Structure formats: C-alpha cells, structure tokens
N, CA and C of each residue as an Amber inpcrd file, in Angstrom:
protein
   675
   1.1080000  -1.3050000   0.2190000   0.2920000  -0.1720000  -0.1140000
   0.9270000   1.0830000   0.4360000   0.4050000   2.6050000  -1.2030000
   1.5550000   2.8280000  -1.0360000   1.2940000   4.6390000  -0.3410000
   1.9030000   4.9740000   0.2610000   1.8100000   5.7450000   1.0200000
   1.6290000   7.3830000   0.6760000   0.4270000   8.3930000   1.3680000
   0.0440000   9.4890000   0.7230000   1.4940000  10.4870000   0.4870000
   1.6740000  10.9770000  -0.9780000   2.9220000  12.0640000  -0.3270000
   2.7920000  12.7150000   0.1080000   3.9400000  13.5210000   1.1340000
   3.3850000  14.5590000   1.8010000   2.8780000  15.9060000   1.2150000
   2.5540000  16.7330000   2.1700000   2.3220000  17.8130000   1.9210000
   2.6740000  18.5960000   2.0680000   3.0140000  19.6510000   0.6110000
   3.8940000  20.7080000   0.4740000   3.6600000  21.8640000   1.8370000
   5.2270000  22.5450000   2.0090000   4.5720000  23.0010000   3.1450000
   4.4470000  24.6940000   2.4600000   4.3470000  24.8630000   1.7800000
   4.1160000  26.0590000   0.7020000   3.1950000  26.2440000  -0.1580000
   2.1620000  24.8810000   0.4000000   0.6220000  24.9530000  -0.0660000
  -0.0130000  26.3490000  -0.4660000   0.4400000  26.7120000   1.3240000
  -0.3940000  28.0720000   1.3340000  -0.6260000  29.1540000   0.3390000
   1.3210000  28.8820000   0.3010000   2.0280000  30.1270000  -0.6440000
   1.1270000  30.1620000  -1.7440000   1.3590000  28.9480000  -2.7880000
   0.8490000  28.9280000  -3.8650000  -1.2080000  29.1930000  -3.9030000
  -1.7270000  28.1830000  -3.0270000  -3.3530000  28.5630000  -2.9840000
  -3.3450000  29.9370000  -3.2970000  -2.7510000  30.7280000  -2.5800000
  -3.0580000  32.5560000  -2.2580000  -2.4240000  32.6180000  -4.0250000
  -1.5980000  33.1810000  -4.4590000  -1.5090000  33.3090000  -5.2580000
  -2.5480000  32.9410000  -6.1940000  -2.5410000  31.7400000  -6.4500000
  -3.9260000  31.3310000  -7.8690000  -4.9100000  32.1700000  -6.9620000
  -5.2170000  32.2770000  -5.9440000  -6.8840000  33.2470000  -5.6320000
  -6.6660000  34.5790000  -6.4580000  -5.8700000  35.2320000  -5.5820000
  -5.1510000  36.4610000  -6.2270000  -4.9280000  36.9630000  -7.2920000
  -4.5980000  35.8630000  -8.2880000  -4.8850000  36.2300000  -9.6920000
  -6.2280000  35.9850000 -10.1940000  -6.5020000  34.8230000  -9.7970000
  -8.4720000  35.0160000 -10.5240000  -9.3370000  36.1430000  -9.6830000
  -8.9850000  36.1810000  -8.8170000  -9.7690000  37.0340000  -8.1690000
  -9.6110000  38.3080000  -8.6080000  -8.2250000  38.8860000  -9.0570000
  -7.8560000  39.6790000  -9.6750000  -8.5010000  40.6590000 -10.7900000
  -8.1350000  38.7910000 -11.3780000  -9.5310000  38.4990000 -13.0880000
 -10.7540000  39.0270000 -12.7990000 -11.1150000  38.4870000 -12.1610000
 -12.9570000  38.7660000 -11.5160000 -13.5210000  39.4340000 -11.6420000
 -12.4030000  40.4770000 -10.6680000 -13.0170000  41.8050000 -10.2830000
 -12.5200000  42.8990000 -11.0370000 -11.3250000  42.7190000 -12.0940000
 -10.7620000  43.8890000 -13.0200000 -12.1020000  44.4000000 -13.4600000
 -12.5070000  43.9920000 -14.1590000 -13.8100000  44.5920000 -14.7590000
 -15.2210000  45.6410000 -14.2090000 -15.0540000  44.7190000 -13.1120000
 -15.9250000  45.4550000 -12.1210000 -15.3840000  46.8980000 -11.8620000
 -14.3110000  46.8160000 -11.4380000 -13.8060000  47.6470000 -10.5440000
 -13.5940000  48.7390000 -11.4790000 -13.5900000  48.6770000 -12.7730000
 -12.3520000  49.7760000 -14.0830000 -14.2260000  50.0530000 -14.2610000
 -15.3950000  49.1890000 -14.6520000 -16.7760000  50.1700000 -14.5910000
 -17.3160000  51.0570000 -13.5440000 -16.6240000  50.6120000 -12.3060000
 -17.0790000  51.3220000 -10.7160000 -16.5090000  52.8500000 -10.9000000
 -15.4320000  52.3390000 -11.1260000 -13.7900000  53.8840000 -11.4700000
 -14.5090000  54.5720000 -11.9820000 -14.5250000  54.1980000 -13.6020000
 -14.7260000  55.4550000 -14.4850000 -16.2370000  56.2860000 -14.4690000
 -17.6290000  55.1790000 -13.6010000 -18.9050000  55.9450000 -14.4400000
 -18.6080000  56.6710000 -12.5620000 -17.6010000  56.5470000 -11.5200000
 -17.2260000  57.0260000 -10.7390000 -16.8040000  58.4950000 -10.5310000
 -15.9180000  58.5410000 -11.7980000 -15.2950000  59.4240000 -12.4260000
 -16.2660000  60.4660000 -12.7310000 -16.9080000  59.7830000 -13.4350000
 -18.0380000  60.6680000 -14.9160000 -19.2370000  61.3100000 -13.4240000
 -19.3120000  60.5360000 -12.8300000 -20.6080000  61.0120000 -11.6420000
 -20.0930000  62.1510000 -10.6300000 -18.3430000  62.5110000 -10.5930000
 -17.9000000  63.5510000  -9.8010000 -17.8400000  64.6970000 -10.8660000
 -17.4560000  64.3730000 -11.5930000 -17.0460000  65.6380000 -12.7020000
 -18.1490000  65.8870000 -14.2320000 -19.5580000  66.1610000 -13.8580000
 -20.3610000  65.9420000 -14.5700000 -19.9450000  66.5440000 -15.5950000
 -19.5300000  67.8600000 -15.0100000 -19.5760000  69.0620000 -15.8010000
 -18.0020000  68.9900000 -16.8870000 -17.5210000  68.5520000 -17.2090000
 -17.1040000  67.6830000 -17.7380000 -16.7520000  67.2220000 -19.3400000
 -18.5320000  66.4030000 -18.8470000 -18.5820000  65.8020000 -20.3620000
 -20.1350000  66.5500000 -21.1440000 -20.5030000  67.4980000 -20.1650000
 -21.7930000  68.0440000 -20.4610000 -21.4720000  69.5840000 -20.9680000
 -20.3450000  69.6730000 -19.6290000 -20.1440000  71.3920000 -20.4740000
 -21.4370000  71.9530000 -19.2580000 -21.2150000  73.3600000 -18.9520000
 -21.2040000  74.4400000 -18.1790000 -22.0550000  75.7590000 -18.6040000
 -23.2470000  75.2690000 -18.7140000 -24.1580000  75.9150000 -19.7220000
 -24.4960000  77.9870000 -18.7360000 -24.2010000  79.1160000 -19.0940000
 -24.0310000  80.1390000 -18.7360000 -25.3740000  80.3160000 -17.9810000
 -25.4110000  80.4880000 -16.9450000 -26.9100000  81.3630000 -15.9960000
 -27.2860000  82.4640000 -16.9810000 -28.7460000  82.4790000 -17.7190000
 -29.7050000  83.5240000 -18.3890000 -29.1630000  84.5570000 -17.7380000
 -29.9020000  85.8160000 -18.6120000 -29.4520000  87.3860000 -17.9980000
 -30.3690000  87.3490000 -17.5860000 -31.9500000  87.6960000 -18.1640000
 -33.1560000  87.9280000 -17.5240000 -33.4390000  87.2400000 -16.1690000
 -34.0050000  87.8000000 -15.8190000 -34.6750000  87.6120000 -14.2750000
 -34.0120000  87.2440000 -13.3550000 -34.7690000  86.1280000 -12.9210000
 -34.1450000  86.1160000 -11.4280000 -33.7420000  84.3380000 -11.6200000
 -33.2050000  84.4520000 -12.7530000 -33.2860000  82.5920000 -12.8780000
 -32.0690000  81.8170000 -12.7510000 -30.7070000  83.0170000 -12.9730000
 -29.6300000  82.4090000 -12.3830000 -29.2510000  81.1510000 -11.6420000
 -28.1460000  81.3400000 -10.8740000 -27.9550000  80.3530000  -9.8400000
 -28.8660000  80.7300000  -8.6730000 -29.1720000  79.6130000  -7.7960000
 -30.0950000  79.5240000  -6.4750000 -29.6850000  80.6170000  -5.6330000
 -30.2630000  81.4340000  -4.9860000 -29.4410000  82.0310000  -3.2620000
 -30.3670000  82.3130000  -2.7300000 -29.5710000  82.7230000  -1.5980000
 -30.4630000  82.7190000  -0.5130000 -31.5660000  83.9530000  -0.2540000
 -30.6980000  85.4410000  -1.2360000 -31.3210000  86.0930000  -2.1650000
 -32.4660000  85.9220000  -2.9640000 -32.8190000  84.9690000  -3.3620000
 -33.1650000  84.5890000  -5.0080000 -34.7370000  84.9740000  -5.3580000
 -35.2840000  85.9420000  -5.3990000 -37.1950000  86.6260000  -5.4820000
 -37.8930000  85.4340000  -6.3930000 -38.4690000  84.2080000  -5.1190000
 -39.0880000  83.2410000  -6.3540000 -40.1580000  83.5580000  -7.2960000
 -40.3730000  84.9680000  -6.7880000 -41.8880000  85.4370000  -6.9980000
 -42.2360000  85.6120000  -7.9370000 -40.4130000  86.4280000  -8.8890000
 -40.2230000  86.5280000 -10.1910000 -39.6750000  85.6390000 -11.3820000
 -39.4890000  84.1770000 -10.0740000 -38.8650000  83.4310000 -11.8270000
 -40.1090000  83.4300000 -12.5810000 -39.5370000  83.5780000 -14.0330000
 -40.9120000  83.5920000 -15.0270000 -41.6290000  82.0990000 -14.8720000
 -41.2720000  81.0270000 -14.5550000 -42.1470000  79.3030000 -14.0450000
 -42.3130000  79.1230000 -12.4870000 -43.2620000  79.0570000 -12.2350000
 -43.7010000  78.7910000 -10.6750000 -43.6900000  77.3470000 -10.5360000
 -43.8240000  77.0900000  -9.1150000 -44.3110000  75.9100000  -8.5040000
 -45.4440000  74.9170000  -9.4100000 -46.6510000  76.2840000  -9.5380000
 -47.7250000  76.0330000  -9.3990000 -47.9680000  75.5420000 -11.6580000
 -46.9550000  75.8090000 -12.0980000 -46.5500000  75.7540000 -13.2430000
 -45.9670000  74.0490000 -13.3780000 -44.9700000  74.1410000 -12.5530000
 -44.1380000  72.7370000 -12.6740000 -45.2430000  71.2420000 -12.4220000
 -46.1310000  71.7000000 -11.2780000 -47.3740000  70.6050000 -11.1910000
 -48.2490000  70.6410000 -11.8380000 -48.9740000  72.0330000 -12.8350000
 -49.4700000  71.6130000 -13.4220000 -48.8770000  70.6040000 -14.8520000
 -47.8610000  70.9130000 -14.8920000 -47.0430000  70.0160000 -16.0470000
 -47.2080000  68.8620000 -16.3280000 -46.9290000  68.1800000 -14.6450000
 -46.6740000  66.9810000 -13.9620000 -48.3940000  66.3740000 -14.1730000
 -49.3100000  67.3920000 -14.1890000 -50.8690000  66.7650000 -13.8260000
 -50.9540000  65.8730000 -14.9870000 -50.8470000  67.1970000 -16.2350000
 -51.1020000  67.2440000 -17.4290000 -50.4170000  65.7420000 -18.3640000
 -49.2590000  65.7070000 -18.1190000 -48.5190000  64.4480000 -18.5180000
 -48.7880000  62.4500000 -17.7350000 -49.0540000  62.8830000 -16.2800000
 -49.5530000  61.7590000 -15.8800000 -51.0790000  62.2860000 -14.9620000
 -51.8960000  62.8390000 -15.0940000 -53.2260000  62.9120000 -14.6160000
 -52.6310000  63.2350000 -13.5920000 -54.1160000  62.5260000 -12.2270000
 -53.9600000  62.8240000 -10.5920000 -53.4490000  61.3890000  -9.9770000
 -52.2760000  62.3690000 -10.0010000 -51.2650000  60.4970000  -8.8810000
 -50.5040000  61.4310000  -8.0040000 -50.8130000  60.6430000  -7.1030000
 -49.4330000  61.5350000  -5.7370000 -47.9440000  61.2650000  -6.2720000
 -47.4750000  61.9890000  -5.1080000 -46.1870000  62.8980000  -5.5890000
 -45.4940000  62.5530000  -4.9010000 -44.0890000  62.8630000  -4.4210000
 -42.6220000  62.2890000  -4.0050000 -42.8140000  63.3970000  -3.5060000
 -41.8310000  65.0170000  -3.8990000 -41.7870000  66.0140000  -4.5550000
 -41.5160000  66.4660000  -5.5160000 -41.4740000  68.1950000  -5.1480000
 -41.2030000  68.7210000  -5.4520000 -40.0040000  70.0390000  -5.3050000
 -38.7800000  69.7540000  -6.2090000 -37.6020000  70.0370000  -5.6950000
 -37.4420000  71.5040000  -6.9570000 -37.0080000  72.4970000  -6.4240000
 -36.3030000  74.1400000  -7.3790000 -34.6950000  73.1780000  -7.1980000
 -33.9450000  73.0370000  -8.1040000 -32.9200000  72.8040000  -7.8370000
 -32.1470000  73.5830000  -9.3010000 -30.2330000  74.2580000  -8.6650000
 -29.1800000  74.9950000  -9.7160000 -28.4820000  73.8450000 -10.4870000
 -28.8230000  73.2700000 -11.4160000 -27.7050000  72.1280000 -11.9620000
 -27.0720000  73.4650000 -13.4280000 -25.9900000  73.6480000 -13.1810000
 -25.0740000  73.2710000 -14.1900000 -25.8130000  75.2080000 -14.6450000
 -25.5400000  75.9590000 -13.7780000 -25.9410000  77.2780000 -14.2260000
 -27.8720000  77.8690000 -14.4920000 -28.4280000  76.9890000 -14.4250000
 -30.2120000  76.7160000 -14.4200000 -30.6490000  76.2780000 -13.3980000
 -32.3650000  76.9630000 -13.1030000 -33.2970000  76.5110000 -12.4770000
 -34.0810000  75.6510000 -12.7070000 -34.1540000  74.7160000 -12.3840000
 -34.7640000  73.4530000 -12.7020000 -35.8690000  73.1030000 -11.7930000
 -36.8710000  73.1290000 -11.9530000 -38.2550000  72.0250000 -11.2070000
 -37.7380000  70.5260000 -11.2330000 -37.8690000  70.0810000 -10.2970000
 -37.6860000  68.3350000 -10.3480000 -39.4660000  67.8140000  -9.5040000
 -40.0720000  67.2040000 -10.5550000 -40.7950000  66.4180000 -10.2590000
 -40.9620000  65.1960000 -10.1530000 -40.8790000  64.3310000  -8.1620000
 -41.0110000  62.8120000  -8.3890000 -41.8230000  62.2390000  -8.3130000
 -42.2620000  61.2470000  -8.9380000 -43.2970000  60.6310000  -8.9640000
 -43.2310000  59.2670000  -8.3240000 -44.0810000  57.8910000  -8.3820000
 -43.9350000  56.6420000  -7.8080000 -43.0950000  55.8620000  -9.2290000
 -42.5990000  55.4570000  -9.0790000 -42.6140000  53.9630000 -10.1380000
 -41.1150000  54.6590000 -10.8660000 -40.2740000  55.3980000 -10.5030000
 -39.1190000  55.7950000 -11.5150000 -39.6540000  57.0850000 -12.1880000
 -40.7570000  57.1990000 -12.0390000 -41.3150000  58.5970000 -13.0490000
 -41.0610000  60.1180000 -12.3490000 -40.1090000  60.8510000 -13.0650000
 -39.4340000  61.9570000 -13.3430000 -39.9210000  62.7030000 -14.2980000
 -40.0780000  64.2550000 -13.9690000 -41.1360000  65.7890000 -14.6640000
 -39.4590000  66.6800000 -14.4450000 -39.2210000  66.9000000 -15.1950000
 -38.1670000  68.4860000 -14.9890000 -38.6680000  69.2450000 -15.6650000
 -38.8250000  70.9380000 -15.1920000 -39.7640000  72.0990000 -16.1960000
 -38.0250000  73.1800000 -15.6790000 -37.8810000  73.5300000 -17.0580000
 -36.7880000  74.1960000 -16.8570000 -37.5990000  76.0640000 -16.1840000
 -37.1510000  76.0760000 -15.5650000 -37.0600000  78.0260000 -14.6140000
 -37.9190000  78.5640000 -15.5810000 -37.1260000  78.8340000 -17.0660000
 -36.6330000  80.4990000 -17.5540000 -37.5920000  80.0650000 -18.4580000
 -37.6920000  78.3310000 -19.2510000 -38.1620000  78.5410000 -20.7670000
 -39.2920000  77.6800000 -20.8250000 -39.7770000  77.1170000 -20.0300000
 -41.4150000  76.0920000 -19.4060000 -40.8660000  74.8830000 -20.0780000
 -39.3170000  74.5030000 -20.9730000 -39.6890000  73.0550000 -21.1910000
 -39.7870000  72.1760000 -19.9410000 -39.9840000  71.0600000 -20.9360000
 -40.3490000  70.0850000 -19.7410000 -40.0380000  68.6060000 -20.6540000
 -39.1140000  68.0970000 -19.2560000 -38.6760000  66.8040000 -19.9670000
 -38.8290000  65.5560000 -18.8760000 -40.0380000  64.7510000 -19.7850000
 -40.2690000  63.1890000 -19.2000000 -39.3240000  62.5710000 -18.4520000
 -39.0270000  61.8130000 -18.0500000 -38.3710000  60.6940000 -17.3120000
 -38.4380000  59.1610000 -16.8330000 -38.5440000  58.2740000 -18.0060000
 -39.4970000  57.6300000 -17.0900000 -38.6280000  55.8790000 -17.2430000
 -37.9660000  55.6690000 -16.5980000 -37.0470000  54.9410000 -16.4400000
 -35.8540000  55.0700000 -16.6980000 -34.7740000  54.6960000 -17.8970000
 -33.9160000  55.1730000 -18.6890000 -34.1840000  56.5940000 -19.3660000
 -35.5680000  55.8950000 -20.1150000 -35.7960000  57.3100000 -21.5340000
 -36.0560000  58.3880000 -20.7780000 -35.8920000  59.0130000 -21.8980000
 -35.7540000  60.6250000 -21.5150000 -36.5390000  61.1580000 -22.5290000
 -37.6470000  62.2440000 -22.7090000 -38.3610000  63.0310000 -24.0500000
 -37.9150000  64.0020000 -23.4740000 -38.0150000  65.1660000 -24.2080000
 -38.0520000  66.3890000 -23.7360000 -38.6830000  67.3130000 -24.3990000
 -39.6500000  68.3040000 -24.4120000 -40.7650000  68.5300000 -25.1150000
 -40.2650000  69.9210000 -25.1140000 -40.5950000  70.6180000 -26.3970000
 -39.9030000  72.2340000 -26.5570000 -41.0820000  72.1250000 -27.5420000
 -41.2420000  73.7810000 -27.8000000 -42.0320000  74.6030000 -29.1720000
 -41.7500000  73.6530000 -29.9990000 -40.6150000  73.1030000 -30.5740000
 -40.1290000  72.6030000 -31.5680000 -40.3860000  71.5470000 -31.7950000
 -41.2640000  70.5540000 -30.8790000 -41.6700000  68.6690000 -30.8090000
 -41.0790000  68.1100000 -29.2450000 -40.7170000  67.0120000 -29.4750000
 -40.4520000  66.1810000 -29.1350000 -39.0300000  65.4330000 -28.8660000
 -38.1140000  65.2050000 -28.1620000 -36.8000000  65.2920000 -28.5660000
 -36.6840000  63.8100000 -27.7550000 -36.5680000  62.5370000 -28.0920000
 -35.8740000  61.6980000 -27.4120000 -35.3250000  60.9190000 -26.9420000
 -34.4160000  60.2000000 -25.9630000 -33.0320000  59.8200000 -25.5660000
 -32.9730000  59.3470000 -24.0420000 -32.5170000  59.1050000 -24.0940000
 -31.5310000  58.5680000 -22.2230000 -31.2670000  59.6390000 -21.6390000
 -31.8610000  58.9440000 -20.7100000 -30.9700000  59.5490000 -19.4770000
 -29.6120000  59.1660000 -18.9580000 -28.6900000  59.5800000 -19.3770000
 -26.7530000  59.3400000 -19.3870000 -26.9700000  59.1760000 -18.1200000
 -27.4670000  60.3290000 -17.5040000 -26.5990000  60.5720000 -15.8310000
 -27.4360000  59.1630000 -15.2060000 -28.6890000  58.7860000 -14.8320000
 -29.5810000  57.9040000 -14.3340000 -28.8590000  56.5350000 -14.6890000
 -28.2080000  56.6150000 -16.0100000 -28.1290000  55.0220000 -16.7110000
 -26.2760000  54.5450000 -15.8100000 -25.6080000  55.6060000 -16.1750000
 -24.3400000  55.6250000 -15.5230000 -24.1670000  55.4450000 -13.6500000
 -24.9550000  56.1860000 -13.1560000 -25.5420000  55.8480000 -11.8720000
 -25.9350000  55.0430000 -11.2650000 -27.3420000  53.8850000 -12.3200000
 -27.5420000  52.7180000 -11.5630000 -26.1480000  51.7790000 -12.2720000
 -25.0630000  51.9840000 -13.4200000 -24.2930000  50.9940000 -13.5680000
 -22.9020000  51.0670000 -12.5920000 -22.8620000  52.1740000 -12.1170000
 -21.8790000  52.3470000 -10.8090000 -22.2740000  51.3760000 -10.0880000
 -23.9150000  52.1630000  -9.3950000 -24.0600000  50.7160000  -8.0110000
 -24.2590000  49.3810000  -8.8990000 -24.4600000  48.7900000 -10.1170000
 -25.0210000  47.8010000  -9.6600000 -26.3370000  47.3780000 -10.5980000
 -27.1470000  48.3790000 -10.1470000 -28.5040000  48.6120000 -10.1210000
 -29.0560000  48.0380000 -11.7440000 -28.6020000  48.5100000 -12.3280000
 -29.2610000  48.2160000 -13.7730000 -29.2790000  46.8880000 -14.2710000
 -28.7430000  46.3000000 -13.3390000 -29.2060000  44.7520000 -14.0620000
 -29.7820000  44.4870000 -12.6540000 -30.4390000  44.9690000 -11.9180000
 -31.5000000  44.5020000 -11.1510000 -30.3190000  43.8020000 -10.0140000
 -31.0070000  42.5670000  -9.6190000 -30.1800000  41.4800000  -8.3930000
 -29.1000000  41.4850000  -8.2450000 -29.0030000  40.7800000  -9.9750000
 -27.7010000  39.9110000 -10.2820000 -26.8200000  41.3800000 -10.1980000
 -26.7650000  42.2330000 -10.5640000 -26.0110000  44.3340000 -10.6720000
 -25.4700000  43.8950000  -9.5030000 -26.3560000  44.4110000  -8.5680000
 -26.1390000  44.3200000  -6.8790000 -25.6360000  43.2870000  -6.3610000
 -25.7750000  42.4110000  -6.5790000 -24.6630000  40.9700000  -6.4210000
 -23.5060000  41.1490000  -7.1890000 -23.2290000  41.3400000  -8.3240000
 -21.8480000  41.3200000  -9.1000000 -21.2020000  42.7980000  -8.3150000
 -21.5650000  43.4710000  -7.4600000 -20.9130000  44.2100000  -7.4120000
 -20.2500000  44.2890000  -5.7170000 -21.6180000  43.5200000  -5.1360000
 -20.6660000  42.7120000  -3.8160000 -19.9600000  41.9130000  -3.9070000
 -20.0260000  40.9410000  -4.8580000 -18.8670000  40.4830000  -5.0840000
 -17.8140000  40.9510000  -5.4770000 -17.6680000  42.0710000  -6.0030000
 -16.4350000  43.0930000  -6.2480000 -15.6530000  43.5390000  -5.3240000
 -16.1460000  43.6280000  -4.0410000 -15.8770000  44.4870000  -2.9920000
 -16.1070000  43.1230000  -2.3280000 -16.0420000  42.1010000  -2.0440000
 -15.5450000  41.0940000  -1.3160000 -14.3350000  40.6270000  -2.0090000
 -14.0500000  40.7360000  -3.4070000 -13.0620000  39.9810000  -4.0190000
 -11.5040000  41.0930000  -3.9060000 -12.1420000  42.2200000  -3.3730000
 -11.2710000  43.2560000  -3.5350000 -11.1710000  42.8560000  -1.7000000
 -11.5610000  42.7070000  -0.8450000 -11.1490000  42.1480000   0.5390000
 -10.0860000  41.0500000   0.2950000 -10.2300000  40.1190000  -0.2490000
  -9.7380000  39.0470000  -0.7390000  -7.9340000  39.3190000  -1.1470000
  -8.4770000  39.7180000  -2.2360000  -7.6310000  40.4980000  -2.9410000
  -6.0990000  41.3970000  -2.3350000  -6.8910000  41.8500000  -0.7770000
  -5.9530000  42.8510000  -0.4920000  -5.2360000  42.1740000   1.0390000
  -6.1180000  41.0410000   1.4440000  -5.5430000  39.8130000   2.0830000
  -4.5790000  39.2320000   1.5960000  -4.5280000  38.2470000   1.0450000
  -3.5810000  37.6650000   0.3020000  -2.8400000  38.4810000  -0.3200000
  -2.7950000  39.5640000  -0.8790000  -1.5560000  40.5110000  -1.1160000
  -0.9500000  40.6220000   0.1020000  -1.6270000  41.1130000   1.1210000
  -0.5960000  41.7120000   2.3700000   0.2910000  39.9300000   2.8830000
  -0.9450000  38.6450000   2.7140000  -0.0560000  37.8470000   3.2260000
   0.9210000  37.3820000   2.5860000   0.7600000  37.2910000   0.9920000
   2.2400000  37.1020000   0.0780000   3.6880000  38.0920000   0.1910000
   3.1980000  39.5860000   0.4650000   4.0050000  40.3100000   1.0030000
   4.5810000  39.8970000   2.0300000   3.9740000  39.5470000   3.0410000
   4.4340000  39.3350000   4.8350000   5.4770000  38.5630000   4.3290000
   4.8170000  37.4090000   3.8380000   5.5940000  35.4340000   4.7520000
   6.6910000  35.7450000   3.7660000   6.4280000  36.7890000   2.5180000
   8.3130000  37.0540000   1.7110000   9.5380000  37.6600000   2.3560000
   8.8250000  39.2770000   3.4680000   9.5670000  39.2800000   3.8860000
   9.8810000  38.3960000   5.4190000   8.9810000  37.7690000   5.7920000
   9.7510000  36.6700000   6.6190000  10.6220000  36.3410000   6.7120000
  10.1930000  35.2520000   5.2000000  11.0810000  34.4680000   4.4350000
  12.3890000  35.1460000   4.2690000  12.8150000  36.2210000   3.9120000
  13.7840000  37.2740000   3.7770000  14.4550000  37.0520000   4.6000000
  13.9470000  37.7760000   5.8790000  14.6030000  37.4150000   7.1270000
  14.8100000  36.8390000   8.0580000  14.0880000  35.1000000   8.0090000
  14.8370000  34.2050000   8.5070000  15.8190000  34.0070000   7.8400000
  15.8550000  34.1500000   6.3010000  17.6530000  32.9270000   5.1440000
  18.9440000  34.3110000   5.5900000  18.3110000  35.8900000   5.8520000
  19.7150000  35.8590000   6.2370000  20.2350000  35.8470000   8.2070000
  19.3120000  35.7470000   8.7890000  19.6060000  34.9540000   9.9580000
  20.3390000  33.5500000  10.3430000  19.8980000  32.5640000   9.3730000
  20.6210000  31.6880000   9.2460000  22.0950000  31.9640000   8.4360000
  21.8830000  32.8630000   7.5790000  22.9590000  32.7050000   6.8500000
  24.3870000  33.6980000   8.0630000  23.6330000  34.4590000   8.5820000
  24.5850000  34.7870000   9.9940000  25.2180000  34.1020000  10.9280000
  23.9310000  32.9620000  11.5460000  24.2240000  32.1520000  11.7510000
  25.4840000  30.7160000  11.7500000  25.2140000  30.6310000  10.0080000
  26.0740000  29.9220000   9.7490000  28.1100000  30.5320000   9.3420000
  28.0890000  31.6300000   9.5530000  29.1120000  32.4550000   9.0700000
  29.4400000  32.4850000  10.6350000  29.1060000  32.4530000  11.8680000
  29.2070000  33.0030000  12.9390000  30.5710000  31.8450000  13.1800000
  29.9690000  30.7450000  13.2010000  31.0030000  29.5870000  13.6330000
  32.4580000  29.4510000  12.9630000  32.4010000  29.8780000  11.8250000
  33.9340000  29.5850000  10.9390000  34.8310000  31.3350000  11.2790000
  33.8940000  32.4660000  11.3150000  34.6190000  33.3440000  12.3540000
  35.4140000  32.7390000  13.2460000  33.6620000  32.7890000  14.0310000
  35.0610000  32.2580000  15.7090000  36.1160000  31.5100000  16.0300000
  36.1310000  30.4070000  14.4110000  36.8170000  29.4960000  14.7750000
  38.6030000  30.0950000  14.1540000  38.3340000  30.5770000  13.3470000
  39.7910000  31.1730000  13.1590000  40.4880000  31.5010000  14.0170000
  40.1290000  32.3700000  14.6830000  41.2330000  33.0820000  15.4580000
  42.0530000  31.6290000  16.4490000  40.8330000  30.4460000  16.6440000
  41.4070000  29.0600000  17.5310000  42.7170000  28.6670000  16.5230000
  41.9990000  28.5560000  15.0690000  43.3550000  28.0570000  14.4850000
  44.3060000  28.2990000  14.4700000  44.5480000  29.6070000  14.1470000
  45.9510000  30.8450000  14.2470000  46.5410000  30.3540000  15.2550000
  45.7970000  30.8810000  16.8240000  46.3470000  30.3520000  17.9400000
  46.8760000  28.7460000  17.7440000  46.3320000  27.6720000  17.4950000
  46.8430000  26.4240000  17.9560000  48.0630000  26.4110000  16.6460000
  47.8640000  27.0640000  15.4780000  49.4670000  27.2580000  14.7000000
  50.6530000  27.7470000  15.2840000  50.0280000  28.7640000  15.9470000
  51.4800000  29.9790000  17.0010000  52.0710000  28.3750000  17.7430000
  51.0040000  28.1240000  18.7650000  51.3700000  27.2290000  19.6420000
  52.7100000  26.0340000  19.0190000  51.9890000  25.2930000  18.0230000
  52.5830000  24.5000000  17.3400000  54.2830000  24.6420000  16.5670000
  54.1980000  26.4090000  16.3250000  55.5540000  27.0020000  15.8890000
  56.5400000  26.9480000  17.4980000  55.9760000  26.9990000  18.2880000
  56.9490000  27.6800000  18.9110000  57.3170000  26.1360000  19.7860000
  55.9930000  25.0940000  20.2500000  57.0980000  24.1600000  20.3190000
  58.0990000  23.3230000  19.4220000  57.8790000  23.9960000  18.4360000
  58.8250000  22.7920000  17.3450000  60.3150000  23.5830000  17.5940000
  60.2760000  25.0760000  17.8560000  61.5560000  25.4880000  18.6100000
  62.1080000  24.8040000  18.8470000
C-alpha cells in the first residue's frame, strides 16, 4: 500500500497566489466600470459642459436672496405640467434646483417617473426609467437619461438583483485580494529575514574558529623551536 505524498509546506502560498490572480481578473472588470462611472458622476461638467446662467429675470444661480416670485415659471406651472402628462397621481416631492447654471423644477412620482421643468423657458423633460423625452416648442426629442444610466451602472442596479450581487462580490473580492496580497508580501519579508538570520548563524562559527586555528598554529610553531 503506497503512502500518501507529503503535503507541500508552501501550499498556502501557492494557493494564495492562485486566489490573488483569479480573483483579481474577476474583479478587474467591475472595478474599472465602477471607477469610470464614479469619475463621470464626480465631474459631470467635463462631459456635459456648463451652461451660462440666463441674464434676464432671477433665474440664474439659486441663492438665499433669489426672489422666487419673479421666476418666470412657478411651482404651480411645474405641478400643472406633471398633471398634464401623468394625471392626478401622488408625488413624492417637488424641488427647485440649480443645475449647471439653470434653475430646474424636479417633480418625482412613484415607479421611477420624473419630470423636469426649466424655470426660465418652461420646457418639460419627462423621464421614465432610462428614457428621456424633452418637450419644447419645436417638438419632442427622445433619448436616454445617461446620468441615471451611469449611476445605476456604478451601483449595479442597472442589472437588478444580479447587478447588485456582482457589485457586492467585487467588494468581497477586493477584500480577499488585499488579504492575499498582504499575506504574500508579509511571508516574503518573514522568509527573507529568516534566511538572513540563518546566513549569519552559519557564518558565525567559521569566524569564531579562525582565531582558534591561528592560535593553534602559533603554539605548534613555538613547540617546534
């Protein structure tokens, strides 16, 4: 009966290198996606530009001194626009926000429906899911709400449950990568220091024996005379 082969004492290091490599490859795509979309979300003006604030009325940047009564488009107009497109439905909130130098009314309803109204021109933009329809006097321009798309790509929500799971797994992979990387770095340091100690220990007896040999030779020489 053959005896099992002895276990390699370096098996943990070998396995850690494999984990580090494969988990790094698996997490790299998600990490690059999160990094790129995060950069976009932190610097939207680099991609969309910044519109100059309008010169007429009080519809420039929103300030504590902004006379809201003089804003060409009122809250009532924004609610009327929402009622015209959605009917009589409950809403979560109505906001007046300064976005890239423009005042925008944001009306949010349930089920991912949003409506934006330009406080100067009165142009209405409907957002349902990732679809965006901009209503102007010239007609309707349809497209995608790219900020929302990239935000959901960043969080993984664009794929629903599987997307959030992928983002969570990428976070776990990064923790494991950090752990295995520290282990590989630390074990290399420990082994290097142990090798240096063994080298010094091996050299010490030889150094200590040298004077003894010289003394023995000198003694032998004296006796010969």
